[in-house]
N, C-alpha and C positions, 0 to 999 in steps of 0.2 A: 253312101249309106253309113259307113262307120269303120272302126278299127277294133280288133280283138283277136282272141284265140279260139280257133275251131278245133275241137277234139273229136276224132272219129274212133269209136269203139268197135273194132272188128271182132265179132264174137265167133261165129262159125258159119258153115254152110252144110246143106243137106242135099243129097241126090244130084250132085253135079254130073254132067255128061263127061264121057271120056274114059279111056282105059289105055294103059301103057303096054307096049309090046312085051316088056320084061317085068311085069309086076304092077303094083298100084301107082296111081298118079300122085305127084308131089305138088299140090296146089299152093300158090301164093297169090296175093292180090296187089295190083298197082292202083292206088287211089289218086285221082286227079281232081284238083280244084283250080280252075283256070290254067295258069302256066306252071303251078306247083304240082309236083308228083311225089308220093311217098310209096314205099314198097314194104309189104309185110314180110315177116319171116316165111320160110318155106315149110309147110307142114309135111315133112318127109314120110313117105309111105302111108299117108293118111287116107288115100283113096277118095271115094266120092263124098265122104262126110268129114271134111277136115275141121279142126278147131284151132283158132289162133289166139283168141282172147288177149288182144293187144290194142294199145291206143296210139294213133297216128295224129300228129299235131300240124296245124296250118296256121300261119299268121294271115289275118284278113285285114286288108287295107283298101277300102273302096269308098270313093267319094261320090260315085254316081248314084242317083236315086232309083230310078225305075229299071234296075238290072236284075236279071234272074241269076240266082246263085245255085249252082248244081254241083253235085259230087258224082264222078264217074268211077265205077269199080270194075276193073278188068281182071277177071280171074284167069290165071295162067297155070300151066302145068310145067314145072321145071324139068328139063331134060339135060342129061350130061353130055351126050354125043350128038345132039342135033338141036335145032332151034326150038325154043320153048313153044308149047302149043296153047292156042287160045281156047279156053273152055266156055267162056260166056262173059256177059257183063250185066251190070245193073246201074241205074241212075236214080239219084234222089234229089229232089228239089228242096233246097234248104233256105230259100228266100225268107219264109216266115220265121224260121228258127233265128236267123240273124236279125230280122226286124224286131222280134220280140225281145231278143237279147240286148239290142241297142236301147230299147225302151226300158227294160226292167233290170238291166245289168247282167242277166244270165238267162239262158233259155236251153231247155233240154228236150231231145226227142228220144224217148226210151227205146231200148233195143227192140227192133221189129224185123220180120222177115220180108225180104224184097225178092221178087222173081228174077231169076237169071235168064237172060236172052242169049241164045247160042248164035253162032255165025250164020245159020240159015233162018234166023228170026223166029225160032220156036222157043217155047219156054221149057226149061229143063233145070229143075232144082231151085233152091232158094238160098240167099245169104242173109244172115242176121247181123244188123248194124244198129248202133246207137250214136247219136250226135249231140254234143254240147258246145254252145257258143258262150263265151264270156267276154263282154265288152271291155275295152281298155278304159281305165279311169282317166278322165280329163278334168282338170281344174278350171275354175272360172276364167282365168287369163288364157286358157287354151293350151297350157303346157301339160304334158303327161306327168302324172305323179311318179316320183322316184327317178325322174330323168336328171340329166346333167345339170339343168338350170336350177334344180333345187339343192344342189350340193354346196352352193355358196351364195349368200345374199348379204348385201350391205345393210 
């Protein structure tokens, strides 16, 4: 399908499930695109309505045509003395964002709210996310602009 840079703008979440025994939950998000994973910062003592406002970046390199491109967001609660707790997850299909980005050079999905699904498959809260895909520029001869092959020519 193409190559480029996928930027995921992790804005905030509202109404998440979960409470900690000794205070508020400390949510963070693990974002997965295929085999790549990125982790947000932990919103310390943010409780059920955390705000991250950060951008996580993924390099996209896909040659397959009819492939579904999805982002998985696992929302976790950081715990100091035990295993981190799973609060819920959301999935976004970004196939169209990448397709349009490959065609036009850039495509954007403005920040929107996506339902969070908990471990028992119920909906509890929402996470706000935006996505931007910028296609890698490729010259007529197939070489990437700014690559090593352009640093010296006879």
